[in-house]
C-alpha positions in Angstrom: -35.6 3.6 69.9 -34.5 5.2 73.2 -32.0 3.4 75.3 -30.5 1.3 72.4 -27.0 0.1 73.3 -24.1 0.0 70.5 -20.6 -0.6 70.8 -19.6 2.2 68.4 -21.8 5.0 67.2 -20.7 7.4 64.8 -22.3 10.6 64.7 -22.5 12.3 60.9 -24.3 10.8 57.9 -22.0 12.5 55.5 -19.3 10.6 53.3 -17.0 10.5 56.2 -19.1 9.2 58.8 -20.5 6.4 56.6 -16.9 5.4 55.2 -15.9 5.0 58.8 -19.0 2.8 59.7 -18.5 0.6 56.8 -14.6 0.5 57.5 -15.3 -0.6 61.1 -17.9 -3.4 59.9 -15.3 -4.8 57.6 -12.5 -4.8 60.2 -14.9 -6.3 63.0 -17.5 -8.3 61.4 -20.7 -8.3 63.9 -19.7 -5.3 65.6 -22.8 -3.7 66.8 -22.9 -0.2 65.1 -25.1 2.7 64.4 -24.3 5.8 62.3 -26.6 8.5 63.1 -27.6 11.5 61.2 -29.5 14.8 62.5 -31.1 15.3 59.1 -33.8 13.0 57.4 -31.6 12.3 54.4 -27.9 11.4 54.4 -25.2 13.5 52.8 -27.1 16.7 53.2 -24.7 19.0 53.9 -20.9 19.3 52.5 -21.0 15.8 51.1 -24.3 16.5 48.9 -23.4 20.2 48.0 -20.0 19.7 46.5 -19.0 19.5 42.8 -18.3 15.9 42.9 -14.9 16.0 41.8 -12.6 12.9 42.5 -9.3 14.6 43.2 -6.0 13.5 41.9 -3.8 14.7 44.7 -1.9 17.6 43.0 -2.2 20.5 45.6 -1.2 18.8 48.7 2.1 19.3 50.9 4.0 16.1 50.3 4.2 13.9 53.4 0.7 15.4 54.5 -2.3 13.2 55.7 -4.2 14.6 52.4 -1.4 13.7 50.3 -1.0 10.2 51.6 -4.6 9.5 51.2 -5.8 11.2 48.1 -4.0 9.3 45.3 -4.8 5.9 47.0 -8.6 7.4 47.8 -8.8 8.2 44.3 -8.1 5.1 42.9 -10.3 3.2 45.4 -13.3 5.8 44.7 -13.2 4.7 41.0 -13.0 1.2 41.9 -15.7 1.4 44.3 -18.0 3.2 41.6 -17.0 0.6 39.1 -17.9 -2.2 41.4 -21.2 -0.8 42.4 -22.1 0.8 39.0 -22.4 4.4 40.5 -22.0 7.1 37.6 -18.6 8.3 37.2 -16.2 9.5 34.8 -12.5 9.9 34.8 -12.4 13.0 32.5 -9.0 14.8 33.5 -8.2 18.3 34.6 -6.3 21.2 33.1 -4.7 23.6 35.4 -4.2 26.7 33.4 -1.2 29.4 33.8 -2.5 32.6 32.0 0.7 34.7 32.8 4.1 34.3 33.2 4.0 35.3 36.9 2.1 32.0 37.5 4.6 29.7 36.0 6.6 29.3 39.3 3.6 28.4 41.0 2.6 25.9 38.3 6.1 24.3 38.5 5.5 23.7 42.1 2.5 22.1 41.5 4.0 19.7 39.2 6.7 19.1 41.9 4.1 18.3 44.5 2.0 15.9 42.2 5.0 13.9 41.3 6.1 13.6 44.8 2.6 12.7 45.8 2.3 9.9 43.0 -0.1 11.2 40.8 -0.3 9.3 37.7 0.5 10.7 34.3 0.7 14.1 35.1 2.4 16.4 32.5 3.2 20.1 31.6 1.8 21.1 28.4 1.7 24.1 26.4 -0.9 26.1 24.5 -1.5 24.0 21.5 -1.8 20.8 23.4 -4.1 23.0 26.1 -6.2 23.5 22.9 -6.6 20.0 21.8 -8.1 19.3 25.2 -10.1 22.3 26.2 -10.6 24.1 22.8 -12.1 27.4 24.3 -9.4 27.8 27.1 -6.7 30.2 27.0 -3.4 29.9 28.5 0.4 30.0 28.2 1.1 26.7 30.1 -0.9 23.9 31.9 -0.8 20.9 33.6 -2.9 17.9 32.3 -4.0 15.6 35.0 -5.9 12.6 33.2 -6.6 10.8 36.2 -9.1 13.7 37.8 -12.7 12.1 37.5 -16.2 13.1 38.6 -18.9 11.1 40.4 -22.1 11.6 42.4 -20.9 11.5 46.1 -24.5 11.3 47.4 -25.1 8.2 45.4 -21.6 6.8 47.0 -23.2 7.7 50.4 -26.3 5.9 49.6 -24.3 2.6 48.7 -22.0 3.0 51.9 -25.2 2.8 54.0 -26.9 0.0 52.2 -23.6 -1.7 52.6 -23.6 -0.7 56.5 -26.8 -2.3 56.8 -26.4 -5.4 55.0 -23.4 -6.3 57.2 -25.5 -5.9 60.3 -25.1 -2.1 61.3 -27.7 0.6 61.6 -28.2 3.8 59.9 -30.6 6.2 61.8 -31.5 9.8 60.4 -33.5 12.4 62.1 -31.2 12.0 65.4 -29.6 15.2 66.3 -27.1 15.1 69.2 -28.5 17.1 71.9 -26.1 16.1 74.7 -23.4 13.4 75.7 -22.8 12.3 79.3 -20.9 9.3 81.0 -22.6 6.6 82.6 -20.9 4.5 85.1 -21.7 1.0 86.4 -23.7 -0.2 83.2 -20.7 -1.4 81.0 -21.8 1.6 78.5 -19.6 4.4 79.0 -21.5 7.1 77.3 -25.3 8.2 76.6 -25.9 10.1 73.3 -29.0 12.0 73.9 -30.5 12.8 70.6 -33.6 14.2 69.0 -34.8 10.4 68.4 -34.1 9.3 71.9 -30.8 8.1 73.9 -28.1 5.6 72.7 -25.4 4.3 74.7 -22.2 3.3 73.5 -18.8 2.4 74.3 -16.9 4.5 71.8 -18.1 7.7 70.1 -16.8 8.7 66.6 -17.5 12.3 66.0 -17.8 12.9 62.1 -20.0 15.9 62.7 -18.5 18.3 59.6 -19.9 21.6 60.0 -20.6 20.8 64.0 -17.6 18.6 64.9 -16.0 21.0 67.3 -19.6 21.5 69.2 -20.0 17.7 69.3 -16.4 17.2 70.6 -17.1 19.7 73.4 -20.2 17.9 74.2 -18.2 15.0 74.8 -15.4 16.5 77.1 -13.0 17.1 74.5 -11.2 20.6 74.0 -10.6 21.1 70.3 -7.9 24.1 69.9 -9.6 25.0 66.6 -13.2 26.4 66.0 -15.3 25.8 62.7 -15.7 28.9 60.9 -18.2 28.4 57.9 -17.4 29.8 54.5 -20.2 29.7 51.5 -19.0 28.9 48.2 -21.4 30.4 45.4 -21.8 28.8 42.1 -23.2 29.8 38.7 -23.6 27.2 36.0 -23.6 27.4 32.2 -26.9 27.3 30.4 -27.3 23.9 28.5 -26.4 25.9 25.0 -23.2 26.9 26.3 -22.3 23.5 28.0 -19.9 23.0 24.8 -17.4 25.5 26.0 -16.2 23.1 29.1 -15.1 19.6 28.2 -13.8 18.6 31.6 -12.2 20.5 34.6 -10.6 23.8 33.9 -8.5 25.3 37.0 -6.3 28.2 37.6 -3.1 28.1 39.2 -3.9 28.8 42.9 -2.2 32.0 44.4 0.2 30.5 47.1 -0.6 33.8 49.2 -4.2 32.6 49.5 -6.0 29.5 51.2 -8.6 29.1 48.2 -8.3 27.7 45.0 -10.1 30.5 42.9 -13.0 30.1 40.5 -13.1 27.2 38.0 -15.2 25.3 35.7 -16.4 21.7 36.8 -18.3 19.2 34.6 -20.7 17.4 36.6 -21.6 13.8 36.2 -25.1 14.8 35.2 -23.7 16.7 32.3 -24.0 20.0 33.9 -21.0 22.5 34.1 -20.4 24.4 37.5 -18.6 27.8 37.5 -17.3 29.3 40.7 -17.2 29.2 43.4 -16.2 32.1 45.2 -15.6 32.0 49.3 -17.5 34.4 51.3 -18.2 34.0 55.4 -21.3 32.6 56.0 -23.5 33.8 59.0 -24.8 30.2 59.5 -23.1 26.9 60.0 -25.4 25.9 57.0 -26.2 28.9 55.4 -26.7 28.3 51.6 -28.2 31.6 50.7 -27.0 35.2 51.4 -29.8 35.7 53.8 -29.3 32.8 55.9 -28.5 33.8 59.3 -27.9 32.2 62.7 -27.5 34.4 65.9 -25.6 31.6 67.5 -23.1 31.1 64.7 -22.5 34.4 63.8 -21.8 35.6 67.6 -19.4 32.6 68.0 -17.7 33.6 64.7 -17.5 37.3 65.2 -16.4 36.9 69.0 -13.6 34.5 68.1 -10.1 36.1 67.9 -9.0 33.6 65.4 -11.6 34.9 62.9 -10.4 38.5 63.1 -6.7 37.6 63.0 -7.5 35.6 59.6 -9.6 38.4 58.2 -7.0 41.1 58.9 -4.3 39.0 56.9 -6.6 38.1 54.1 -9.0 41.4 54.0 -8.0 42.2 50.3 -8.9 38.7 49.0 -12.1 38.8 51.3 -13.3 42.0 49.7 -12.7 40.4 46.4 -14.8 37.5 47.0 -17.8 39.6 48.6 -17.6 41.8 45.4 -18.1 38.7 43.3 -20.8 37.4 45.7 -23.0 40.5 44.6 -21.6 41.4 41.2 -22.2 38.8 38.2 -20.0 41.1 36.1 -17.1 40.9 38.5 -17.6 36.9 38.8 -17.7 36.8 34.8 -14.5 38.7 34.5 -12.7 36.4 37.0 -14.2 33.3 34.9 -12.9 35.0 31.7 -9.3 34.7 32.6 -9.7 30.9 31.9 -12.5 31.0 29.2 -12.2 34.4 27.4 -15.4 34.1 25.3 -17.8 33.4 28.1 -20.4 35.9 28.9 -22.9 36.8 31.5 -25.8 35.5 29.1 -24.0 32.1 29.5 -24.5 31.7 33.1 -27.2 31.2 35.2 -27.5 30.9 39.1 -26.1 27.7 40.6 -26.1 26.4 44.2 -23.9 26.9 46.9 -22.0 24.9 49.5 -20.7 25.4 52.7 -17.0 24.6 54.0 -16.3 23.8 57.5 -13.0 25.4 57.9 -11.2 24.7 61.1 -9.5 28.0 62.6 -6.9 28.3 65.1 -6.8 31.0 67.7 -3.7 32.5 65.8 -6.1 33.0 63.0 -4.1 30.0 60.9 -6.4 27.8 58.8 -6.2 24.2 59.9 -4.9 22.9 56.4 -4.6 19.1 56.6 -7.0 16.5 58.2 -7.0 16.4 62.0 -8.5 13.4 63.6 -7.7 12.8 67.3 -8.3 10.0 69.9 -9.6 10.8 73.2 -11.0 8.3 76.1 -13.9 6.7 74.5 -14.0 8.7 71.4 -12.5 9.6 68.2 -13.0 13.1 66.9 -12.7 14.3 63.2 -12.0 17.7 63.7 -11.0 18.9 60.2 -11.9 17.0 57.1 -12.2 19.4 54.1 -11.3 18.4 50.3 -10.5 16.1 49.4 -12.1 14.2 52.3 -14.9 12.8 49.9 -12.2 11.4 47.3 -10.2 10.0 50.1 -13.0 8.8 52.4 -12.4 5.1 52.3 -8.8 5.5 53.5 -9.8 8.0 55.9 -12.5 5.6 57.1 -9.9 2.7 57.4 -7.6 5.0 59.4 -10.3 6.0 61.8 -11.1 2.2 62.2 -7.6 1.8 63.0 -7.6 4.4 65.6 -10.8 2.9 67.3 -8.6 -0.3 68.2 -6.1 1.7 70.0 
């Protein structure tokens, strides 16, 4: 394996990296391409630990990359799942206002959804809400019938299968250790990995939680740093799953960067409840005890983190309280589902979000993909990146031609 030469190497075997590899091969049949992934399995981190929602495009600022890719990406994702017989369901979502104070934000969501071209979105009253979600309480809501669910790890496996069928390679267990320039052999870069060296003319960095570090190894100087946030879930016991028919979301508080706790029916029939959002002390820290000295040091010595923490400290304390207090988590869920009780909930999983944070403390909200000499770096690809992965992959493939 050592010393193999490729025209393009994609770093990262999550959904964005694999979609990019697939679209590059569709664009240039016969391209000598390899997707490398440091773990033994594909989709091991953000892709494999999310809730599987096929997002509608409701939340995003009109004109943003998220808005431009999500609606079309959702349509393509449903078509892809249909074509390849991947489990999925277009089950719909309600976004519920529980007080008069939330109605202006609900109206803004409706405006954004309409501006973004979200199909069949409508504002509904409490009677229609009860028809859709009988156990939910709210004074007004948005009904978004095009929202769906799927298994993104299964999508990734199919992407990888198609890459291999098109003549590309997918290698796992290949952690990037270094990137260096090579002159005089026709290959511009040597990617040193735990599985040996690979040479390539073009590097595509889809490293997710480590995208900023990979960019720096390649000589780029990204302005933002990845700060990891863990989202912790409960799930409903089987006897309580009837309380949720589809997806039930709150109206997001425009003052804060996260959506708030919600209910998500999964493609396997389970129901997730959450998440909260707390600082993770490891970039792949899925438990409260997960700790990396390097990751924690980088976060706590980064001025952008402290500026962000100062701005959102009240929210942060609330999220931490819910992390350690199940009754507090239950109270947050009861705003949407009043009859839910602690006995309905068992511990669920957790995911880690790679949040790109600027030195000013501002969170990078939109997708951020940059082209440098010999490389394309995906520096921020939060939700709805899985939904929009085929569109993002197409965009990156176009950038590779520049």
